[in-house]
C-alpha positions in Angstrom: -0.3 -0.1 0.5 2.9 2.2 0.7 4.8 1.9 -2.0 1.8 2.1 -4.4 0.9 5.5 -2.6 4.3 7.3 -2.5 6.0 5.9 -5.8 4.4 7.9 -8.3 4.4 11.7 -9.0 0.1 11.9 -8.1 -1.8 13.3 -10.7 -2.8 17.1 -10.5 -6.1 18.8 -10.8 -6.0 22.8 -11.3 -8.7 25.2 -10.9 -9.0 28.9 -11.9 -10.7 29.7 -8.8 -12.6 27.7 -6.3 -13.6 28.5 -2.6 -10.9 26.1 -0.9 -9.2 23.4 -2.0 -9.2 21.9 1.1 -13.1 22.0 0.8 -12.7 20.6 -2.3 -10.9 17.3 -1.1 -13.8 17.2 1.4 -16.2 17.0 -1.2 -13.9 14.4 -3.1 -13.7 12.4 -0.3 -17.2 12.5 0.4 -18.2 11.2 -3.1 -15.6 8.2 -2.2 -12.7 9.7 -4.3 -9.8 9.5 -1.7 -6.9 10.1 -4.5 -4.0 10.2 -4.3 -4.1 13.1 -6.1 -3.2 17.5 -5.7 -6.0 19.7 -6.2 -4.5 23.5 -6.6 -6.3 26.5 -7.5 -5.0 30.1 -8.9 -7.5 32.1 -6.4 -9.0 30.7 -3.3 -11.9 32.8 -2.4 -12.6 31.2 1.0 -9.2 29.9 1.9 -8.9 28.7 5.8 -5.9 28.0 8.2 -6.2 26.4 11.5 -9.1 27.3 13.6 -11.1 28.4 10.7 -9.1 31.3 10.3 -9.2 33.0 6.8 -6.2 32.5 4.8 -5.5 35.3 2.4 -5.1 34.0 -1.2 -3.4 36.4 -4.0 -2.9 35.2 -7.2 0.9 34.1 -7.5 0.9 32.1 -4.6 0.7 27.9 -4.2 -2.8 26.9 -2.9 -2.8 23.0 -3.0 -4.1 20.0 -0.9 -2.6 16.6 -0.9 -5.6 14.1 -0.9 -4.8 10.5 -0.1 -6.1 7.3 1.5 -4.3 7.3 4.9 -2.6 3.9 5.6 -2.6 4.3 9.8 -4.7 5.3 12.3 -6.3 8.6 12.8 -4.2 9.0 15.8 -1.0 8.7 13.8 -2.3 11.1 11.2 -1.9 14.0 12.9 2.3 13.2 12.7 2.0 14.0 8.7 1.8 17.6 9.7 5.5 17.7 10.6 6.5 15.7 7.4 4.5 18.5 5.3 6.3 21.0 7.0 9.8 19.5 6.2 8.4 18.7 2.5 8.3 22.5 1.9 11.5 23.3 2.9 12.7 20.4 1.1 10.7 21.7 -1.9 12.0 25.3 -1.9 15.4 24.4 -1.2 15.4 21.9 -4.7 14.2 24.9 -6.3 17.1 26.7 -5.6 15.6 28.9 -2.9 18.3 29.6 0.2 16.2 28.6 3.2 18.7 29.2 5.8 16.3 31.7 7.3 13.5 29.1 7.5 11.9 27.6 10.1 9.2 25.4 11.3 7.0 26.7 13.8 5.1 24.4 16.0 3.0 22.4 14.7 2.5 23.4 11.5 3.5 26.9 10.3 7.0 27.8 8.0 8.4 31.0 9.3 11.3 33.4 8.2 12.0 35.1 11.3 8.5 36.0 13.0 7.1 36.5 9.7 4.9 33.7 8.2 5.8 32.0 4.8 3.6 29.2 4.8 0.7 27.3 6.8 -0.2 23.8 6.5 -4.3 22.6 7.6 -4.0 18.9 7.2 -7.8 17.1 7.9 -8.9 13.3 8.0 -12.0 11.6 7.6 -13.4 8.1 7.2 -15.5 6.8 3.9 -16.7 3.3 3.8 -14.1 2.3 6.5 -11.2 4.2 4.9 -9.2 6.8 6.5 -8.7 9.6 4.2 -6.3 12.9 4.5 -6.1 16.2 3.4 -3.2 17.9 3.5 -3.4 21.9 2.6 -0.2 24.0 1.8 -0.9 27.7 1.8 2.9 28.9 0.8 3.9 32.6 -0.3 5.4 32.3 -3.5 5.2 35.5 -5.4 3.4 38.0 -2.8 3.4 38.4 1.0 0.2 39.2 1.4 -0.4 42.2 3.7 -2.3 41.3 7.3 -3.0 43.7 10.3 -1.9 40.7 12.7 1.4 39.6 11.8 4.2 40.2 9.2 4.5 37.7 6.0 7.3 37.1 4.2 7.3 35.3 0.5 10.1 33.1 -1.3 10.3 35.4 -3.8 12.2 37.7 -1.0 14.7 35.2 -0.3 18.2 34.6 -1.8 17.5 32.7 -5.1 13.8 32.6 -5.1 13.4 35.0 -7.5 11.3 33.9 -10.7 9.7 31.1 -8.4 6.1 30.0 -9.8 3.2 28.1 -7.8 3.4 25.6 -10.7 7.0 25.2 -9.9 6.9 24.9 -6.8 4.2 22.0 -6.6 6.0 20.0 -8.7 8.8 19.9 -6.2 6.3 20.0 -3.5 5.0 16.2 -4.9 8.2 15.0 -4.8 9.2 16.4 -1.3 5.7 15.4 0.4 6.2 11.9 -1.2 9.6 11.4 0.4 9.0 12.6 3.8 5.7 10.5 4.1 7.4 7.2 2.9 9.9 8.1 6.1 7.5 8.6 8.3 5.2 5.3 7.2 8.0 3.2 6.8 10.6 4.2 9.6 8.0 5.7 12.3 8.0 9.1 13.7 11.5 9.3 15.0 13.7 10.5 12.0 10.8 13.4 11.2 10.9 14.3 15.0 15.0 14.6 14.9 14.7 16.4 11.3 11.6 18.6 12.6 13.6 19.5 15.8 16.7 20.4 13.6 14.3 23.3 11.5 12.5 24.3 14.7 11.4 28.0 15.6 11.8 28.7 19.3 13.9 25.8 20.8 15.5 26.9 23.7 13.2 30.3 24.2 10.5 31.2 26.0 7.5 30.7 24.8 3.5 31.3 25.9 0.9 28.5 24.7 -2.9 28.8 25.1 -4.3 25.0 24.9 -7.6 24.3 26.1 -6.5 23.7 29.7 -5.3 27.6 30.4 -2.2 29.4 29.3 1.4 28.0 29.7 4.5 29.9 29.9 8.1 27.9 29.8 10.8 26.9 27.7 10.7 25.0 24.7 13.2 22.2 25.0 11.3 19.4 22.6 9.1 17.6 20.6 7.4 14.0 22.1 7.2 11.3 20.4 3.4 11.8 19.8 4.5 15.4 18.4 3.3 17.0 21.8 5.3 20.3 22.3 7.7 19.6 25.4 7.7 23.0 27.4 9.7 23.5 30.6 7.7 25.5 33.3 9.0 27.9 35.8 9.2 24.8 38.6 11.5 22.8 36.6 8.5 20.4 35.1 7.6 19.3 31.8 4.4 20.3 30.0 3.6 18.5 27.0 1.3 20.1 25.1 -0.4 18.7 22.6 -2.9 21.4 20.7 -2.7 24.8 21.3 -1.3 28.6 20.0 2.2 29.2 20.5 4.1 32.6 20.5 7.5 33.5 21.3 7.7 35.8 24.5 10.5 38.8 24.7 
């Protein structure tokens, strides 16, 4: 199953305009089509990120969702977001972009300094007893959209990024994501965990998290075997955070 799923390039369905590539993936999955394939569009009219936040979708950037049957339990599927983040770096690097400034923010953002370069949204569901995954990528390729709440950057701003297109980035991402998924599915999470920590933003720094249980402040020290963020609290104890928002404290 893994070899068949990941050994060949996935077909790409392109749209000029659509509400959201992740929403299109959901529609297809509900109709029984779980890929593997890529769904991409020039413009999204209702792009979204985590927690239902709106995602700015100017033309020239990459909006693409990988839809695939996922051959592991749903609890393990959540780990694919770390593979996805690494794949964005791999793809940009293979396109000649210098990604030395680029870091991965837990659990699924790609940053240049404190500026957002890419957001990733992974979702799962079941149809006819089969688990499917939609891994959505919003990559700022040509345009750094203006946002009132945070700075943004695009790949074109980085050394080697001039002239890069969304289509070329998607071709590279198809290869990179399949390679990273193969590692996760065949070798387990540990190689992905180690690789992700090598690129992690905020590691060793004081951070604030807002999980459902309430605000947590401490030093980000690592990533657990289940993908939880490890934070050392002021009293020296550790907290494992599995969901929430993270921000850097000055």
